[in-house]
Every structure is written in structure tokens, then in C-alpha cells.
C-alpha positions as CSV (number, residue, x, y, z in Angstrom):
1,X,77.5,-122.9,-115.9
2,X,80.8,-121.7,-115.8
3,X,82.2,-122.7,-112.4
4,X,84.6,-119.2,-112.3
5,X,86.3,-119.7,-108.9
6,X,84.7,-119.1,-106.0
7,X,85.7,-119.6,-102.4
8,X,82.0,-120.7,-101.1
9,X,81.9,-124.5,-101.9
10,X,79.1,-124.0,-104.6
11,X,76.1,-126.7,-105.5
12,X,77.4,-127.6,-108.9
13,X,75.6,-127.7,-111.9
14,X,61.2,-130.7,-113.1
15,X,60.1,-131.0,-116.4
16,X,60.7,-128.6,-119.2
17,X,59.4,-128.6,-122.7
18,X,60.8,-131.6,-124.0
19,X,62.8,-132.1,-127.2
20,X,62.4,-135.6,-128.3
21,X,64.6,-137.5,-130.8
22,X,63.3,-137.6,-134.4
23,X,64.3,-139.9,-137.2
24,X,65.8,-137.3,-139.0
25,X,69.6,-136.2,-138.8
26,X,68.4,-132.7,-139.1
27,X,68.8,-130.3,-135.8
28,X,65.6,-129.9,-134.4
29,X,63.8,-126.2,-134.9
30,X,62.4,-124.7,-132.4
31,X,58.6,-124.5,-132.6
32,X,57.1,-121.6,-134.0
33,X,53.9,-120.5,-132.1
34,X,53.0,-118.2,-129.5
35,X,55.2,-118.0,-126.6
36,X,54.1,-119.1,-123.2
37,X,53.9,-116.7,-120.1
38,X,57.0,-115.9,-118.3
39,X,55.9,-117.4,-115.4
40,X,55.9,-120.7,-117.0
41,X,59.7,-120.6,-118.5
42,X,61.5,-118.6,-115.9
43,X,63.7,-120.8,-113.5
44,X,66.8,-120.2,-111.0
45,X,70.3,-122.4,-111.5
46,X,70.3,-124.0,-108.0
47,X,74.1,-123.8,-107.5
48,X,73.8,-120.4,-107.8
49,X,72.1,-119.9,-104.5
50,X,75.4,-121.9,-102.7
51,X,73.0,-123.8,-100.7
52,X,73.9,-126.2,-97.8
53,X,71.5,-128.3,-97.6
54,X,67.6,-128.9,-99.5
55,X,66.1,-126.8,-97.1
56,X,68.1,-124.3,-97.8
57,X,67.6,-124.5,-101.3
58,X,63.9,-124.3,-100.6
59,X,64.2,-121.0,-98.3
60,X,66.8,-119.2,-101.2
61,X,64.0,-120.2,-104.2
62,X,61.4,-118.6,-102.0
63,X,63.2,-115.7,-101.5
64,X,64.2,-115.1,-105.8
65,X,60.2,-115.0,-105.8
66,X,60.9,-117.8,-108.7
67,X,59.5,-121.8,-107.8
68,X,61.7,-123.6,-110.7
69,X,64.7,-124.8,-111.1
70,X,67.3,-126.1,-112.9
71,X,69.2,-129.0,-109.8
72,X,72.6,-129.6,-109.8
73,X,72.8,-133.3,-109.4
74,X,76.2,-134.0,-108.2
75,X,75.7,-133.3,-104.6
76,X,72.8,-135.9,-104.9
77,X,74.6,-138.4,-106.6
78,X,78.1,-137.8,-104.0
79,X,76.1,-136.6,-100.9
80,X,72.7,-138.7,-100.9
81,X,72.7,-138.7,-97.0
82,X,72.1,-134.5,-97.5
83,X,70.7,-134.1,-100.8
84,X,68.5,-137.3,-100.8
85,X,65.3,-135.6,-99.8
86,X,66.0,-133.1,-102.5
87,X,62.8,-134.0,-104.9
88,X,60.7,-134.7,-101.8
89,X,61.0,-131.2,-100.4
90,X,60.9,-129.4,-103.6
91,X,57.5,-131.2,-104.1
92,X,56.2,-130.1,-100.8
93,X,56.9,-126.8,-101.7
94,X,55.6,-126.6,-105.6
95,X,58.7,-126.3,-106.7
96,X,59.1,-127.5,-110.4
97,X,62.5,-129.3,-111.5
98,X,63.0,-127.5,-115.3
99,X,66.1,-129.2,-115.6
100,X,69.4,-131.0,-114.2
101,X,72.9,-130.5,-114.7
102,X,76.3,-132.1,-114.3
103,X,80.0,-131.5,-113.8
104,X,82.9,-133.4,-114.6
105,X,85.4,-135.0,-112.5
106,X,89.0,-133.0,-112.5
107,X,87.8,-129.7,-113.9
108,X,90.0,-127.0,-112.8
109,X,88.0,-123.4,-113.4
110,X,90.9,-121.2,-111.4
111,X,92.1,-119.8,-115.0
112,X,91.7,-120.1,-118.8
113,X,94.8,-122.4,-119.6
114,X,93.5,-125.1,-116.7
115,X,90.2,-125.2,-117.9
116,X,91.3,-126.0,-121.5
117,X,93.3,-128.8,-120.1
118,X,91.0,-130.0,-117.6
119,X,87.2,-129.2,-118.6
120,X,84.4,-131.5,-119.7
121,X,85.1,-135.0,-121.1
122,X,88.2,-134.1,-123.3
123,X,91.1,-135.2,-120.8
124,X,92.2,-138.9,-120.8
125,X,93.0,-138.8,-117.6
126,X,89.6,-138.6,-115.8
127,X,87.2,-139.9,-118.8
128,X,86.9,-143.7,-117.4
129,X,86.0,-142.0,-114.0
130,X,83.7,-139.3,-116.1
131,X,82.0,-142.0,-118.2
132,X,80.9,-144.1,-115.0
133,X,79.8,-140.8,-113.1
134,X,77.6,-140.0,-116.0
135,X,76.2,-143.7,-116.5
136,X,75.1,-143.1,-112.3
137,X,73.9,-139.7,-113.4
138,X,71.6,-140.2,-115.9
139,X,70.0,-143.1,-113.5
140,X,69.5,-140.2,-111.3
141,X,67.9,-138.2,-113.6
142,X,65.2,-141.0,-114.7
143,X,64.4,-141.2,-111.5
144,X,63.7,-137.7,-111.0
145,X,61.8,-138.0,-114.2
146,X,64.2,-135.2,-115.7
147,X,64.0,-134.8,-119.5
148,X,66.8,-132.3,-120.0
149,X,70.4,-132.6,-118.7
150,X,73.4,-130.0,-119.4
151,X,76.8,-130.1,-118.8
152,X,80.5,-128.4,-120.2
153,X,81.9,-130.9,-122.6
154,X,84.9,-129.1,-122.7
155,X,87.3,-127.3,-125.0
156,X,86.9,-129.1,-129.0
157,X,90.2,-129.3,-130.8
158,X,90.1,-127.2,-134.0
159,X,92.0,-129.3,-136.5
160,X,89.6,-132.0,-137.4
161,X,92.6,-134.1,-138.1
162,X,94.0,-134.2,-134.4
163,X,93.4,-136.9,-132.5
164,X,92.1,-135.3,-129.5
165,X,89.2,-133.9,-132.2
166,X,88.1,-137.4,-133.2
167,X,88.5,-138.7,-129.5
168,X,85.9,-135.9,-128.3
169,X,83.6,-136.8,-131.4
170,X,83.4,-140.4,-130.2
171,X,82.9,-139.5,-126.9
172,X,80.2,-137.1,-127.1
173,X,78.1,-139.6,-129.5
174,X,78.6,-142.4,-126.3
175,X,77.4,-140.1,-123.9
176,X,74.5,-138.5,-126.4
177,X,73.4,-142.0,-127.4
178,X,73.3,-143.0,-123.6
179,X,71.0,-140.2,-123.1
180,X,68.8,-140.9,-126.2
181,X,68.7,-144.5,-125.4
182,X,67.0,-142.8,-121.8
183,X,64.7,-140.5,-123.8
184,X,66.3,-137.9,-122.3
185,X,67.6,-134.8,-123.8
186,X,71.2,-133.1,-123.7
187,X,72.3,-130.0,-124.1
188,X,76.0,-128.5,-124.4
189,X,76.8,-125.5,-122.8
190,X,78.4,-122.6,-125.0
191,X,81.2,-120.2,-124.5
192,X,84.5,-122.7,-124.5
193,X,84.4,-122.7,-128.4
194,X,82.9,-120.2,-131.4
195,X,79.2,-120.6,-132.2
196,X,80.2,-121.9,-135.9
197,X,82.5,-124.5,-134.2
198,X,79.9,-126.0,-132.2
199,X,77.4,-125.9,-135.1
200,X,79.6,-127.7,-137.3
201,X,80.8,-130.3,-134.6
202,X,76.6,-130.5,-133.7
203,X,76.2,-131.3,-137.4
204,X,79.0,-134.2,-138.0
205,X,77.9,-135.9,-134.6
206,X,74.3,-135.9,-136.1
207,X,72.0,-137.0,-132.8
208,X,68.8,-135.2,-132.7
209,X,68.6,-135.8,-129.1
210,X,71.7,-133.3,-128.5
211,X,71.6,-129.6,-128.4
212,X,72.7,-126.7,-126.6
213,X,71.9,-124.9,-123.4
214,X,72.7,-121.3,-124.6
215,X,74.7,-118.7,-122.1
216,X,75.2,-115.6,-123.6
217,X,77.6,-114.7,-120.7
218,X,80.0,-117.3,-121.5
219,X,80.4,-116.4,-125.0
220,X,81.8,-113.3,-123.5
221,X,83.8,-114.9,-120.7
222,X,85.5,-117.0,-122.8
223,X,85.6,-114.0,-125.8
224,X,84.0,-116.2,-128.3
225,X,82.0,-114.0,-130.1
226,X,78.8,-111.5,-130.1
227,X,76.1,-113.8,-128.4
228,X,73.4,-112.3,-130.4
229,X,74.8,-113.5,-133.6
230,X,75.8,-116.7,-131.6
231,X,72.4,-117.0,-131.2
232,X,71.3,-116.7,-134.6
233,X,73.8,-119.6,-136.1
234,X,72.8,-122.2,-132.8
235,X,69.1,-121.4,-132.9
236,X,68.3,-125.0,-134.5
237,X,69.9,-126.5,-131.8
238,X,68.8,-124.3,-128.4
239,X,67.3,-126.0,-125.4
240,X,67.6,-124.0,-122.6
241,X,68.7,-120.5,-122.4
242,X,70.7,-119.3,-119.5
243,X,70.2,-115.9,-118.1
244,X,73.9,-114.3,-116.9
245,X,75.9,-111.4,-117.9
246,X,79.6,-110.4,-117.9
247,X,81.9,-108.1,-119.6
248,X,84.8,-109.2,-121.7
249,X,88.4,-109.4,-120.8
250,X,90.7,-106.7,-122.0
251,X,93.6,-109.4,-121.4
252,X,94.1,-112.1,-123.8
253,X,94.1,-115.2,-122.0
254,X,91.9,-114.1,-119.3
255,X,88.6,-114.5,-117.8
256,X,86.3,-112.0,-118.8
257,X,84.0,-110.6,-115.3
258,X,80.6,-111.9,-114.7
259,X,78.1,-109.2,-113.5
260,X,74.8,-108.8,-112.5
261,X,72.4,-109.0,-115.3
262,X,71.8,-105.5,-116.8
263,X,75.4,-104.6,-115.8
264,X,77.5,-106.4,-118.6
265,X,77.4,-106.8,-122.2
266,X,74.8,-108.6,-123.2
267,X,72.2,-107.0,-125.5
268,X,68.8,-108.2,-123.5
269,X,66.7,-106.6,-126.0
270,X,68.2,-107.9,-129.1
271,X,68.8,-111.3,-127.4
272,X,65.1,-112.1,-126.6
273,X,63.9,-110.7,-129.7
274,X,66.0,-113.0,-131.4
275,X,64.8,-116.1,-129.3
276,X,61.1,-115.2,-130.1
277,X,62.1,-114.9,-133.6
278,X,63.4,-118.5,-133.7
279,X,60.2,-119.7,-131.7
280,X,62.1,-120.8,-128.6
281,X,59.6,-121.4,-126.3
282,X,62.0,-123.0,-123.7
283,X,63.0,-122.5,-119.9
284,X,64.9,-119.0,-119.2
285,X,67.3,-120.4,-115.9
286,X,68.7,-117.3,-114.1
287,X,72.5,-118.2,-113.2
288,X,74.6,-116.0,-111.1
289,X,78.1,-117.8,-110.1
290,X,80.1,-114.5,-108.7
291,X,79.4,-112.1,-106.1
292,X,77.8,-112.2,-102.2
293,X,74.3,-111.3,-102.8
294,X,73.1,-114.0,-105.1
295,X,69.2,-113.8,-104.3
296,X,69.4,-110.3,-105.0
297,X,71.2,-110.2,-108.3
298,X,68.9,-112.8,-109.1
299,X,65.7,-111.1,-108.3
300,X,67.3,-108.4,-110.0
301,X,67.7,-110.7,-113.2
302,X,63.9,-111.4,-112.7
303,X,62.7,-107.8,-113.0
304,X,64.9,-107.2,-116.3
305,X,63.7,-110.5,-117.9
306,X,60.1,-109.0,-117.4
307,X,60.6,-105.6,-118.7
308,X,62.1,-106.8,-121.6
309,X,59.7,-109.4,-122.4
310,X,56.7,-107.2,-121.7
311,X,57.8,-104.3,-123.4
């Protein structure tokens, strides 16, 4: 999830392979075994489809040809009168929940500068509200029998002596412990920092249940390095992958551009080859947050992934 501004109201960002907490302080290493079939791994981010209600979500998922979904949980929490029947309708139509997603209060994605100020759980002004929402979201995830949730934690200060870094470390540890105690895994979205910085943070936190939702396009959109190299760095922590593409900005301090999968700078054959070498066998979730032909773009992404994985 990146939530680049869109004029339409997006549905904000089941059962994946479980990432069970272990007694070790080391990051979980992906199991090295034969990769499951594509049908059991490919999914769609619900918010990419801009659904008006659960029935609309079901119809748009059917149009993509994919029957697995990462579900945005904020609408279910904020508007149960509209979204309360989502689990029932998904089950009726044989759609599997692979994971959930939640956003944070006060986030402003209009510019890179604005999201740096407002993103995730970093701002003091929204921390109390976000902590309450996170606890409510966790209860909802338990009701849905989810095993993995993902979110953008916000920008990480680079100076470890910065009080803001220490606050972020404490808050992330508090959120991770909440999920671990409930038996759920938590994945941090990539992009708002380099892979090396995120990996160092995960080592310092030492929470086995805390991992990464790897989004290669976000590495490009935020201009934070090469996605394939970042994948090698963060491989031990990856819980889920987003399938999204982008082109890098030519103007420092501005967004790159999200584009349909296959039209951007992600080297998909190298990306999937690296994933396979690491033994990753978790969900690969197609995300599209720009453009006005979301279903068609998701179908295009599905075809590209099928072609790459079958080569």
C-alpha cells in the first residue's frame, strides 16, 4: 500500500502461510521447499478495486479472475453498517482471505513531504488515536481468523540518538508485541526507508512475529534503492509480497509514478528468481493504486506473473 492521492474514495489497505513466532531472536528464514502452485498464492488488494460495498468487491474480484484477497480492515471497523457482511459474502462466493491491511489516522499522501510528517505511527499527535484503532483492528482480525496484517509504520529517523527514533522503536515494539500475543504476524510495508535501514531496525526490535510486506514498486516510488537488491537484504523477514510496478522520479523530493505491471522499472524475472532462491512460498498480492482501469490492469499483472513463473 502506498496510497498516492486518487480522486476516488479508495477502500483502504483468509489465510496466508502462518509465520509463527519462535523462541529465537533471529528473523524467520523462509522455508526452502518446492513452490506451491500460482493459484494458491496470487491474490488482489481489495482497495485496488475501489469497491463501494461488499457486493461490488465480490463482483470486481470475479472480473479479475482471482479468488483470493488481502482485505482492507479500516472500512469494516469504521462503517460496519456497510461492510459488516463482507466475510459472509466472500465465503459465499468462495473467496479466500489471505491477509488484512490497516492504515493510520491523519496520513496525508499528497506529497512526499506531507507523508513524511504524517505517516504511520510516527507522529505524536495521532499516536493515541492510532493505538486505539490498532487494538480495535486486531480484534476484528481475530474475528476474521486472519494470520497476517500489514501497514506502513511511517518514516524511520536515521539517527539512532534522535528521540524520535527511540519513540518509533518503542511504539513498533508495543504494536508487534500486541500482535504476537494474539498469535498474528505483522508485516511492515517497504519503501519509506532503505532496505538496509529497515533490516537494521528489525534486528534491533528482535520480534520474530514482525516481518515485511515487500512492495518493489514502493522502493522505486520513494527512490529508496533497487527492488531486487532490497529483496536480497530483506529476504529473511518477508511475509508477503505486493505485485506493483513504478518508474523512478527525475525530480528529487517528488513521487515516482505508479504504472501497470510490466510497464515500469521492476525487473520481474529477476525479482521472482530471487524470491524462489530464498524459498519464499507466501502470498503474492497484486496492488494497483492509480489509473481508471483497475480490473484490466490487475488482469494484465496476473498474465505477466503467470508468464514469468512458468518460464
